N, C-alpha and C positions, 0 to 999 in steps of 0.2 A: 462464391462461398468464402467464408472468413478464413484467414490464414491459420486459425486454430483448428479448423475442422475440414478444410478443403485442400485442393491441390494447387491453387493459384499462388504464385509467388507474390509476396507483398511488394517487393521492389519492382515487379512487373506491372504493378497497377492494382493489386488487391486493395481496394479502398477500405479505410478504417470504418467500421460500423459506428464508431462514436466520434467521428471527425468533428472539429469545432466549426466547420463551415468555411475554413480558409480556402481561397481560390487556388486551383492547380492549373490555371489557364496559362501560366508562364512555362509550363512543361509541354513540349511538343507531343502530340498524340501519336501513338503507335497505330499500325494498321488494325482496323476493327474498332477504333474510337476510344480505346482505353489509354490511360496515360503511359507514356514511354517509360521504360526502365531507367532509373536515374543512376548515374555513376557515383562512386564514392565522393569524387570531387564536387559534384552537384549537390549531394546530400549535405556535405560539410558546409558548402557555401550557403545553402538554403537555411539550414538550422542556425548558422552563425549570424545570418542577417535577420533572423526572427520571422522567417516566412512560416506562417502557421499551417499552411497546407502541407509544406514539406516536413514540418515538425510532426504533423499527424501521420504522414506516411512513414516517417522514421520510427515512430513509436509502434506502428503496426508491424514494421519490419522486425523490431526487437521482440514483439509478441509472437511472431511466427514460429512454428515448429519445424519449418523446412530448413534443412542444413544450409543451402545457399543463402537464404535470408539471414540466418543466424551468423554465418561467416561475415557477411557484409555489415550486419548490425554491430558486431563486435569491433570490426575495423573502424566503423564510424565512431563508436564510443572512445576508442583509443585516440583517434584523430582529434576528437573534441575535448579530450581530458583536461587540457589546460584552461578550458572555459567553465569547468565545473567545480563545485565545492564551496563557492562563495555565498550561496543563497541561504536564507533562514529556512530550515526544514521543520515545519510545525505539523504535528499529528493531532487530529481531533477525533475523539470518540465520546460515547455517552449512552445513557439509557434511552430506550425508545421514547420519543416525545420530548426529548431535551432540546430540540430545535437546532440540530447540527447544521443542516443546510441553510436555515435562516441566519444562523450565526456566521457561517462562512460568507454568505452574500453580504451581510451588514459589515463584517470586518473587512472583506475584500474591497468593497466600495470605499470604505473609510481609508484603506491603504492606498487605493488608486488616487484619491484626492491629494495624497501626500507624496505623490511621485513614484510610488512603487509599481512594479509589474508583478502581477499575481497569477500563478498557475495553481489550479485545483485538480488534484487527482483523487478520484473517489473509488475506494475498494467496494465494489458493488456486488450484491448477491447475484448469482447467475442462474439462468434457466437450466434445469437438469437435463433438458432435451437438447437445446441448441448451444449451451455454454455462453450465451450472450447476456448482456446486462439486462436487469429487470427494471430498475428504477430509472425514471427520466430525469437525469441530473440537470439538464438545461431548463426544464419546466419547473424544477424546484428552485432554481437560481436565475430567474428570467432576466433581471437587470444586469447581473454580473456576466451572464453568458454573452451579452452583446457589447460589453465594454471593450474598448479598443486595446487596452493593455492587460486584458485578462484572458485566460485560457482554461477551459474545463474539459476534463477527459476522464471517463469512468474506466475502471479496470475490472472486468468480470472475474470473479474469484474462483470459479470452478475449473478443475482440470489443469492447474498451472504447475509445471515442473519447477520445483524450488519453492512452491508456496506463493502466497500473496506477495511477499517481498520481492520475488524474482522480477516479475514484470513491472511492478510499481517502482522499484529502485531504478531500473533502466529508463523508465519514462521520466522519472524525476531528474536524472542526470541530463537527459536530452532537453528538458525544460530549462534547466540551469544554463545549458550551452546556448539556448535560444535567447537568453538575456532576462529571464524571470528571476528576480532577486528574492521573492518570497514564494515558497512552494508549500501549499497546504494539502495534507493528505487526510482524507476523511474515511473512517472505517464504517461498516454497516451497523455497528452496535457492539454491545458487550458480548465478548466471546473469545474464541481462540485467536481471531485476527489481531487482537490488541497486542499480544506478545510479538507478533510479526511486525505490526506497525511500529512498535518501539525499536525494532531493529533497523529501521530505515530513516527515522527522524531524529532531530536533536532535542526537541522539546515535545513532550506528550501532554496534551490538555484533556482532562476528563470533564465533560459537561453534564451537569445534573439539574434537577428541577426542585422547586421548593417542596420539602417533605421533612420528615423527622429522621432521627438517627437510624431508625429501623431500616430505611431504604438503603443506607450505606452498607448495612449488614447483608442486604440481599445481593450486593454487587460482589463479584469474585474478589477476594482479598488481593490476589495477584495483580489485577487490573489497577486497583487503588495504589498498590505499592509502586507501580510503574509510572504513575502520574507525576509530572513535574509541576502541574498547575491544576487546580480544581476550580471550576467556575459554575456558579448557580445562575441559570437563566431565568427569565420571566420575573425579574425583580422590578415590577412596576404595578401600579394600581393596587388592587386588593391583595395581590400576592407579595407586595414589597416586604411587609413585616415577616411573612412566612419564609421568604427567601433569606432574610437576615438571620432568622432563627435557625434555618437549615444550615447556613454557612457556619454558625457557631457550633452546631452539632458535629459537622464534618471536621472542623478544626480540632475538636476534642477527640474525635475518633482517630485522627491522624497521629496523635501523640503516641499511640501504641504501635505504630508501624515504622519500619526503617526508612531512612532517607532514600529518595529516588536518585538523588545526585549527592555525592559527598560534599558537605559544606552548604547544602541548600535545604531550607525548610519549605516544604510544599505549601504555598499560599492558597487560601480559599477566598475567591472574589465573588461578588454579585454583579450582575449586569442584565440588561434587557436588549436582546437582539431586535425586538420589534420597535423599541423606542430609540435604540442606538446609544443608550446610556451605559457607561462603564467600559466601553470599548477602548478608550485611551489607556485606562488602567490595565486592562487585559494585555494590550500590546506592550505596554511598558514592562510588565512582568515577564513577557516572552523575551524582551530585549535584555532584561536583567539576568535571566537565566543563561542567555547566550553569552553575555559578558563574563559570567562566572566560568562557564565552560572554556572560553578562550583564555582568560587570564590564568586559570589553574592548569591549563594544558589538557583538560579533560575532553575537549572537543575532538582533538586529534586522536586521543586514546579511544574515545567512544566510537568514532567512525572506523578506526582500525579493527576494533572488536566486532563491529557490525559486518565488516568485509570478511573477517575470518569466519564468522558464523555462516555467512552467505556461501562462502566457498565450501565449507564442510557440508552444509545441507544440500547444496546443488550436487556435490560429488556423491553423497549418499543416494539421492534420488536418481541420479544418472546411472549409477551402478545397478540400482534396483530395476530401472527401466530396461537396461540391457539384459539383465538376468531374466526378466519376464519375456523378453523377445527370443530367448533360446528355444529350439525345437523341443517339444514335449513338456514345457513348463506348465502351460494351462491344463493339460491333461493330468499332470502330477498334482497340481493344485486341486482340481476337481476330485480326484481320487482320495487325496489326503483329507479334504473337507468332509467327504462322505464317511471316512473312517473315524473322524472326530465325532461326527453326529451319531454314529452307531456305537461309540464308546470304545472302539478298538485302539485308538491312539489319543494321547493328550495333545494339546496344541503345540508344546515344544517338540514332541516327537514328530508331529506332522510337518513342522518347519524343517526338521532334519531330513525327513523323507523327500520333501520338495527340493531342498538344496542338493541332495545326493542325485536326484533325477536330473538336475540341471548341471551336473558335473562338478559340484563343489563339495568340499569336505565339511560335512555337517558338524563334526566335533569342533572345528575351528570357528564356527559361526554362531552356534546356539547352545546354551547349556542344556544338559540332559537332566530330566527330573530324577530325584533320588529314588533308589529302588525301594 
């Protein structure tokens, strides 16, 4: 059973459901045939040497809800901290059909040819029943998934303490410690996950398809405001002119929006992932944005703000999780919900009732409606 839903410890050999296929044969087997529990020293050495099998096990360890696994995972991250922070962290999101996976594979292969090591973390939709990933990331990126200097890992998005950013951020840090100098994080599409994606990457790229300005109106304004780069895919063949017209429409629309990064005008590019055209310009823009962040001091400031938001969110959700674990909480919740449905309580009053049943001062936690 997976560490997110079962009782096996990841460090004791709970195998990652999305491992990249790296061999664990170098780890001695424990009785029963499962991999032996790795020590902190073994994990540090394995990740530092770029062992993809141990990297996968380390990410699974960080994803586990079990306290012993979490303790070891945090010790591991501290031990590897001097190896993290140097990678280019690129987030990719886009409308359905924009070709996100095709783009990542094309760009990833192009980067590999130029000596980079590329890790891809996919914020994948999750099964409501199992919590596991639904999309087959390696089948969507068949060539990149077998490349020697590439690593692909999906992160199921359901039931994650601290939200999407929690597990993906730690997976990103572990990939950096393993020597990957480019980490690409792909979101499942336009939605709430984009704001969380912006909290863990340095540059956010929004992928669109040839269409008119009306399509941009259909995308949540907040997502567009977060984008540091907009790229129109499928700029080839019969769609080439349409892609160029769409890029012009998007540039015009962006004039009415605030800057995503102080001192940076969000560029709109055209490219073709299928043909491989426009990829050098796309990457040059990513590097130009990174240069601006570094030269202005914004890179350090942005990452510090991201860490602060991560701390606050994780603290809030940890407190809520512990509150829900108190005796009588679920019964109080069910009773309060029934009272709301019957019209005896408003929602704020119901919250106060639940907090009081859990031993908290409702006046200190939630506003009361006016009489």
